[in-house]
Each structure stands twice: as C-alpha cells, then as structure tokens.
N, C-alpha and C positions, 0 to 999 in steps of 0.2 A: 543370635550370633554374635560376639562380642571381639574385636581384633586383639584382645589381652594378650595373646600367646603367638601373635603376627611375628613370623622370623624362625619359629618353632617348628622343624620337620617331625613328623611320626611314623615311623613304619609298624603298622598293626599286622599281625599273624593271628587272627583268631577266627573262630568258627562257632563261637558260643555266643550267649547274650552277654555274660559278665566282660570280657575282651572287647566285643563288637561296642557295648553302651559304654564301657569306658573310652574306648576311640572316638565315639560320638560326643563324649563330653568334653573332650580336650578340642575336638573339632570345632564344636560351637563356643569354644574359649579364644576361636580365631587359630589354631593350629593347623598346618597342612597335612593332614592325615592320608597316607597311602596305604590302602587296603590290599594287601597281598591274597590272593585267590587261586585255587584249583583251577586249570584251564577246562576241565571237564566238569561244568554245571556250578563251577565257585563254592561257596561256602554254605554250609548245612542250613544256616539260617533261609538262604534262598529258597529252599525245599519246605519249609516249616511254612503253614497258614497263619491267619485266616488270607484266601486270595478272593480278588473282587469276583463274583460270580461263581466262586467254588471251580474256578478253571487254574489248574497248576501252572506256573509260569516263572521262570528263575528271576523275572524283572518287576513281577507284580505282588511279590511276598509283603504283605503290609507289615510283617515284624520286620522283615530288610529293610522296609523303607523308612522304620522308625528309627532303627539302632544304626543305620550305617548313613543317614542324612550328612550332606557337608563333607562327605570325602570324596578322593578318588579312587579309583580300582584298576590294579594291573594283575595279569595273570601270571603264573609261575609254577612248574612242576619242579618243586624242592628235590625230587628223588633222581632227578637227571643231574649229570655233571654241568651241563651248561645252566640249567637252574640255580644248582648250588651256588655257582660263580656270582650270577646274577643277584640273588640273594646277598651275598657276602659285599657286592658292589652298594648294593642297596644299603646297607649298614654303614658304608662310608659317609653318606650324606644324611644320615638320620641323626636328630639328636636325642629321641626316644623311641624305642622298641618297645612294644607292647605285644605278649605272646602268651599264649595257653598252651599248657602241657598237660598231659601227653596229646602227642597228635599234632602240635602245630607244623608249620613248615621248617622249622628249625628243627625240629625232632625230625622229620622225614630227610632232611640234609646231613643229619648227625652232627649238629653245628652246636657248640656249648657258648655259656656266657663269653668264657675266656676268648673265644673265636670272634666274638662282636666285638669284646673289648681291644683285640688285637687291631680289628680292622678301624675301629675307631676307639679309641681310649676316652672321648669323651661324650659317648651316648650311653644315656640312662635307661636301664633295661627293667621292665617290669615283666617279671615270668607269674602267672596266675597259675595254679593248679589246685586239684582238691585238697589235698592235705600238706602242699610244700614241697621243698625240695630235698629236706634231710627229714631222717626218721623213720621208722619201720614202715609207715604208710605212703614214703615218697613216690615209690612206683606205681601204688595203686591209681587205677581209672577211677573216674565218678564223676556225676552229672548233677543236675541242680537237685534232682529227688533224692539222690545218695547224700548228698553235702548236707542239705537241709534234715535231713533224718538223722547224720552222724552229728551234728551241731546242736541237736536237742529242740529245734523249732518244730519238726513234727509231734515229738511228744508232747509239747504244749499247746497245741494247736486248735483243739478241739473244746471252745469254751462258749459260756454265754447261752444264745439263744438256740445254737446247733447243740450243744451238750444236753438242754433240756427238752428237747424235741427227740433227739438220737442218744440216748444216755450209754447205751452200749458200742456206739461206732468207735474204731479203731483210730490210731493216729492219723492225720490226713496228709496228704501231699499239700505243699503250699501254692496257690493259683497264681498264675501270670508270672512265673519267673522271678516273682519277687525276690528270693535269695539272692539271686544273679544279679539284679539290678542294685542290692545293697554293696554286694562284692564291687560291681563298677564303680560304684560312688567310692568306696574305700580305695581303689586302684586310682582313678584319678587323683585324689588326694595325695595318696603316696607317691605318684609321678611329680606332682609340684613340689615335696619335700626333696626328692631326688634333684630337680633341677635348681632348689637354692642351694643345695648342697653342694652341687657343680661349681655354682659361681664361688662359694668360699674355697672349695679344695681343688678347682681347677681340672678335676676328672670326673669321669661317669660313676653309676653307683649300679648297683644290682638289687633291685628289690624284690624279694621273695615273699609273695604273697598268697597264704594258704586260705582257699575259700571257706574252710572248715573254721579256720582262726577266726576270718571277718564273722563269720555269723554267731560264733561263740562270743566274740565282743557285744553284739547283739543282744544276747540271751543271758548277759553277765550278771542279771539279779537272781535268776535261780541257781545258776551256777556257784556264786558265791554263797548263796545261802546253803549249798551242799556241802562245800567245800570248807565254810567256817562253822557251820552247826549240825551238819551231818542230816538236815532237814531236805527230803526230795520232794521237790514242788511237783504236783500233777494238775491237769487241767482243773480237777474240782477245788484245789487248793489256790489256783490262782484265780479263780472265778470270785464274782463278787456273790455273798451270800444272798443280795438280791439287788434289783437297780439291772442294768446293762441294757441289752438289745431287745425291743419289743415289736411285734407287729401291729399296725395300725390299719386305718381306712384306705390309704393310700400308698402304703409302703412300710419303712420301717423308721425307728426312732432309735436313740441312746438316752436312757436315763440314769442318771449317777447321783442319788440321793441317800447315800448308806451314811453318811455322818450326821452328827447329830444335830448340828446348825441348818441341814437341809431338812430333816424331819418334818417341822411344822408346815415348812411351804409345801411338800408333797402331798400330807394330808389334806390341804386345803385344794391342791391341783387335781388331785384324783376325788375329791368330792366323799372324803372318809373325815370328818373333822372330830368325831368319836374316839378315833386313833390319839389324836393331840391330847387328848384330855385324860387319857388313860395312863396312869403312871408306871404301869407295867413296861409301857413302849417308849419311856422316857429315854432311856439309853440305850446304846446300840448293842451293848453284850445280852439284854432282855430282848431287842428287836430280832436279833439273829436267829435265836430259837424257834421264831415264826416265819421264818423265811420262806418257806413254801406258801404259806397263804398270804403273804405279801406280793410275793410274785406274780401268783394267780389271779389277785385282785387288781394289780397294776394293769396286768395285760387284757383283762376283761375289760377294762376302761380305754386302753390306748386303742383298744380295736374298734370302739364306738368313735373315734376321734381322728382327724386329719393331721397328718405332719406339722402344718403350719398352726393349727388350733393348740396342739400340744406344746409347740415351740412359744407360743405366744403364751399359754398358761405357765409355763415355766420360767419364763423372764418375769411374770409379773409376780410369782410366789418365790423367788430367788432359788429355782431348781435348775439343778444344770442339765440342760436338754441339747440333743443334735441330732439334727435330721440325715438319713442316709440318701444321698442323691444318686440317680441314675447317670450314666454317661451322657444321655441326650440332655440331661438337666446342666451336668457341667458344663459342656459347651456351649448350652444356650445363655449361662449365667452372663449377666451382666457385668458382675463383679470381673470376672476372668477376661469379658470382653476389655474392660478398660485398662486391666492390666497388661493385656497383649500377650497372655501365656500362649496362647495358640496362633502360630505364624499362619501368614497366609503361605500356600505351596501348590503349583501347579506342576503336574506329571503328564507328560504327551500319553503314555501308556493306560494311566489309571485317573481317568475324568471324574472318577467318586472322591478322589482327594481333594479336599478344598483347603484345608491346614494341618498342622502338624505341632505338637506340643515342644515347646522350647525350654529354655535353662529356666531352672524355677527362683531366679534371683535378677536383680537388675545390676550392672556395673557404671554407674555415673563417675566421670562422665562421658564413659566412651559410648562412640554412637554405636546403635545395634545395625547388623548388617543382615540382608534378606537370606531366608534359609535357603538351601539347595537340594534337591530332590536326591536319593540315594543314586549313585552310579550305576549305569550298566556294568555287565561283566567285562573285564578288561577294556573300557572305555577310554582308560588313560594310559594305555601301554606306549603309545607312542611319544606324549608328553613326558613320560617319566623315563622311559629307557633312552629315547634320541635326546629329548632336551635335558635332561638332568644328568644322565649317564654317557653321553655321547656316543651312543651307537647310531648307525645308520640305516635308513629304510631298507637296505639292503639286507642288513643284520637282522633287522626285524622281521624280513621275510624268511630269512633262514631259521630263526627261533621259532617259527610258527610251524614251519615244515617239520623241524625234526621233535616239535612236541614239548620243547623247553617251556615255550608261553602258550 
C-alpha cells in the first residue's frame, strides 16, 4: 500500500469482483475508499467462498477479504428516501465514484450521472457495466461468465494440453474471475485518466466502461484478424503445432520450441539427435506435418523427468522452458519473499490468514504502508456519517431504526 493517492476519497458501490477490485487497487494506492453495502448482509461477495472451515460467514469470505482490503464500510439502503439522501450527501465528499450497473445502489436510488454531477461537479464517476451505457445491449444484465463468452475469451479458451486430452470439449468458463480482474485494472487506469483530466479541465468526468469492450481489447489479436482478413481463429488455429504444456514427473512444464533456431536444441534436450540430422525436419514447414509425432515424443520424455531437470536441460540447450508452480510453491518462493509481494496481515476472526497479495509493482521513493484487513459490515458508519457528513449519534440511531442504514 502506497500513499500516492493520499487525499483522494473514493465512494465504491460495487458488488462484483470488477468494481470491488478496482476499489482495492485505488485503496492500495493510498485513496480513502468508502464501500457502500446493503444493511441486510452486505454485498454479494461476502456470500461467496471459500470460507475457512467451509463455514459461511459474511465477515470471513476469503474473496471478500482479498478484494476489499484497505477499505472502509458503511451500510445504506438506497431504496429508502433517507438512504437516497445519504447517498447523495456521500457524493458531495467524493473525488471518485466507482459503481457497477445494473443493480448498484445508484440504480436502486434511481440516481444517474447528472445527479452525481449536480451534487459534486468535480467527481470522477466510473460506471462499470456488462455492455456499456449506450447501444442496444446497454440495459442487458451480465456477469463474468456472460461477458467472457460475449467477448470471445471462452471461444478461444480450450487450447494446448487441455485440447489434446479432451479434443471434443466445448468452450469453457474462465477460472478465478480472471475476466473481472482485467476489467478492474482497466477501470483503475481509467480513473487515473479521469483525475488527470479533472486537473486540466477543473471538473469531473464520466467514464463509461463496458466490460465486454475491456475484454475485447484483451482479445484484439483474433478480433483484428477476423475484421481485416475474414479469418476466424479457433482453439486449433491458436494452438502451437507442437510444443506447449506437457505433464512431467512432478507437475507440468511449458516448452516453446517451434522456431527453427530452437529445433537443434530441442532434439538434444529430448535425446533425439537423429531428428537434427534429418533434412526433412530442418525447417518448420516440414516439421509441422509431423506435429503429432513430435508431441507424443516430447510428452513421453517429459513424463520421465522433473520440472527442474527439464528446466536445466532447456537452459543448457537454448530451449524456452517454463515450470508451472503450485500456489504453495509461489507463496514459499524466495524471490517473492524478497520482493515483499505477500504482505503480512492479521485478522482477528480468521487466524488462518497470515499474508495477502499486494500491488504488483513498487512506487519509489514512496514508503509502503501496512495492509489493513477488509472491513466488517458497516464498521465505519459512525466515522463516515458522523465524522464526515456531520450527523449526530442520535441521527445514526434513528437511521438504523428506520432501516436506512
């Protein structure tokens, strides 16, 4: 966590990974991020596991802990008149609003960008939605799976070893919210553009982020090929004719040796020197015709060797090789320990948590600050509503009794 955005206050109204992790990135950069949640159980990510001991608890979801670290939490029912008034007041003190539509608290309160702008003309508003705020799909709902398939990611997802093992498998769902995390990084970058624009123009900006468009930019290669050459990429055309992911004695490795200048090294590495002497195999165009034979031979060899042995042989012979590390190995890595990527974190309800992933970059010479656990539901109601908005403790009690918070 770095104090680069010290003094910037972010109002986050998000219940999916994209908006929540966008807020986490801004919080890690030093912004004060106030997360607005429903009083009845908080946002949806609190209900999503994994949970320690498989015991469901709105305070112990590990996904919630990850995407909401370093934030504050207030509760607010935007569907009530008092809740709508509170939400509008919160906009008056916000430099940035991060919201996800449809379904955000602004949606529930029937507030549009113009309402936020009228409350605070200097606010930068990031609206994340599945398909953007204009166009025939603008009112469509969508989630990670929906948008990933709509963007073409799912169409091209099944390649490499998975394709060889299961050739008839249909397009797959991407694992681990990967599409939403990419949207979050796109959103955080867009917010920085908005803040810079505010400096020059003296007023806030409305950033309309389509999750589909963000993922289309990630798949711009095959999209551009089809748009310009009318050539439809498939998992088969995207795959290497030979090489890629292979099982080995203690896991998996990636071997990329399909270029001519890698071929001689590969033949030495997998102990097939006769291939190097055969002129038919000298150029790639000839070799790809026998790709199936090459794949079978490589896999037979890798299964008899460990990742470290394969890596060292690749290094000696000039063959690009990478090992697939398990999460356990990544966390135990001396390299990551020295870089400090995993920050210490103590959580009173989750003693199993010892550390949490931090930003993937350093900001020198800014001093790093300690990471804070994700907030309890409504933990900062008094700090925000009384400390920032000027409400009394009696007002807070009344708001709770009416269900507004």
